C-alpha positions in Angstrom: 4.4 63.0 2.7 6.9 60.3 2.2 6.0 56.8 1.0 6.3 54.1 3.6 6.2 51.2 1.1 9.1 51.2 -1.3 7.8 49.2 -4.3 11.3 48.5 -5.6 12.4 47.2 -2.3 9.3 44.9 -2.1 9.8 43.7 -5.6 13.5 43.1 -5.1 12.8 41.1 -1.9 9.9 39.1 -3.5 12.0 38.2 -6.5 14.9 37.1 -4.3 12.6 35.0 -2.2 11.1 33.5 -5.3 14.5 32.6 -6.6 15.1 30.6 -3.4 11.5 29.1 -3.3 11.5 27.8 -6.9 14.4 25.3 -6.6 13.0 24.1 -3.2 9.6 23.5 -4.9 11.2 21.7 -7.8 13.4 19.6 -5.5 10.3 18.6 -3.4 8.4 17.6 -6.5 11.3 15.5 -7.7 11.8 13.8 -4.4 8.1 13.2 -3.9 8.0 11.5 -7.3 11.2 9.4 -6.7 10.8 8.3 -3.0 8.0 5.9 -2.3 7.3 6.9 1.3 8.3 10.6 0.9 6.0 11.8 3.7 7.6 9.3 6.1 11.1 10.7 5.5 12.9 13.7 7.0 12.6 15.5 3.6 9.3 17.3 4.2 10.7 18.9 7.4 14.0 19.9 5.8 12.2 21.5 2.9 9.8 23.3 5.2 12.7 24.8 7.0 14.2 25.8 3.7 11.0 27.6 2.8 11.1 29.5 6.1 14.6 30.5 5.2 13.4 31.7 1.8 10.7 33.8 3.5 13.3 35.3 5.8 15.7 36.0 3.0 13.0 37.9 1.1 12.3 40.0 4.2 16.0 40.8 4.7 16.3 42.0 1.1 13.1 44.0 1.3 14.0 45.5 4.7 17.6 46.4 3.8 16.4 48.1 0.6 14.0 50.2 2.6 15.5 50.9 6.0 13.0 53.6 6.8 10.2 51.1 7.0 11.8 47.6 7.2 8.9 45.9 8.9 6.3 46.7 6.3 8.6 46.3 3.3 10.1 43.0 4.6 6.6 41.6 5.3 5.4 42.6 1.8 8.5 41.2 0.1 8.1 37.8 1.8 4.3 37.8 1.1 5.1 38.8 -2.5 7.4 35.8 -2.9 4.5 33.6 -1.9 2.2 35.3 -4.3 4.7 35.1 -7.1 5.2 31.4 -6.3 1.5 30.5 -6.8 1.6 30.5 -10.7 4.7 28.3 -10.7 3.0 25.9 -8.3 0.0 25.8 -10.6 2.3 24.9 -13.6 3.9 22.2 -11.5 0.4 20.8 -10.7 -0.6 20.9 -14.3 2.6 19.1 -15.5 2.7 16.4 -12.9 0.7 13.2 -13.7 -1.3 13.2 -10.5 -5.0 12.8 -9.7 -4.7 15.4 -7.0 -7.1 18.3 -6.9 -5.9 21.9 -7.1 -7.7 23.3 -4.1 -9.8 20.4 -3.0 -9.5 16.7 -2.0 -7.4 14.9 0.5 -4.1 15.9 -1.0 -4.8 19.3 -2.7 -1.9 20.9 -4.4 -2.9 24.3 -3.1 -4.8 23.6 0.1 -6.4 26.8 1.4 -5.1 26.0 4.9 -1.5 25.6 3.7 -1.7 28.8 1.7 -2.9 30.7 4.8 -0.1 29.2 6.9 2.4 30.1 4.2 1.1 33.7 4.0 1.2 34.2 7.8 4.6 32.7 8.2 6.0 34.7 5.3 4.6 37.9 6.7 5.9 37.2 10.2 9.3 36.1 9.1 9.5 38.9 6.6 8.8 41.5 9.3 11.4 40.0 11.7 14.1 39.5 9.1 13.4 42.9 7.5 13.9 44.6 10.8 17.0 42.6 11.5 18.4 43.3 8.1 17.8 47.0 8.3 19.2 47.1 11.9 22.3 45.3 10.8 22.7 47.8 7.9 22.5 50.8 10.2 24.4 49.4 13.1 
């Protein structure tokens, strides 16, 4: 029986996605600190789209590295990027001088709803981009 999940492909995609997510996260933290009305600017939307691109990139890398099962490997690679990002986000929360709660409060650093949305979007974009990446590789 052949393995459907290629751990190397998933790890490669997750690390690639993380390499894109980390600068976006750091940029967001810096902009949020330096811009008074950060939430009222276009930056949150731009950075959100950049995160979606990072999820898709992780899926492409995972799907191309495992063309026999690009949907599952792309989805796991993008989801893995989100999971690998969580400890980094925790460090950013600890370092910043905020009174925000980690998972509770009005402006939680890791709001459960936001984590769920990130996971769902990562899996969906990882599947689509993994399939497209493998298809492009074979076609």
